[in-house]
N, C-alpha and C positions, 0 to 999 in steps of 0.2 A: 224661507227662501222664496223669492218671487221669480218665476220664469218669464223671460221676455222672448216673445215669438217674433222673429225677424227674418226677412228674406236675405239670402246671401248673395244678392246681385250687386252689392257695393254701391247702391244708390240711396239718396234721401228718400225716406218712406215713413208712413204711419206704423207705429208699433202697438201691439196688444200684449197684455200681461195676464198671467194666470189668475191674478186677483181681480180681474175685470177692469183695471185702469188702462189708460191709453196714453200715447205720447208720440213723439217724433224722433227719428234718428236722422241726423244730418251728417253727410259725409263732407269733410273738409280736407283739402289738400294743402298742407303746410310743408314747405321745403320739399323733400323728396318722397315722403311717405304719407298716406292718408291717415286721418284719425276719425273716429266715429263718436259723435256727440249725442247723448241721450237726454232728452228733456221730457217731462211728464206734464200732461194738461192739468191735472189736479196737484195738490201739494202733498199727496200721500208719500211720494218718494223724492229724494234729492236727485238732481241731474248729475251726470257723470260722463266721462269720455274714456274710450279705450283706443289703443294704437293698433296698427296693422297686425302685430304679433299676438295681440289678445283677442282679435276678432275671429273666433272660430266656434263651431258648434260644441256646446257643453262647457264653455268657459265660465268659471265662477268668478264673480266680481264682488268685493266687499267695499261699500262706500261708507266712510265714517262721516256722520252728520253731528250736529251740535247735540241733539237729543239721544241719538242711538246709532247703531251700525245697521245698515241695510245690506242684505245679501241678495244677489241676482245671479241667474244662470241664463246664458244666451242659448236659445234653441232655434236652429235654422229650420225653416219650413219651405 
């Protein structure tokens, strides 16, 4: 499982992971609720998004990719 360290200020930001990889989390407002789109600079991890209900400290996210399943945990700093 890879931990993603993210600020809980609900703004677009650079993210850092426990395995040393980095990326960006963009906040997008579609309709009435925001969603959080995670993209990684390297191709080590697939990108994914979570909605407002899933964006909280300790949330576990499983992303099914073509080759494998990646597991992430959001950690607010």
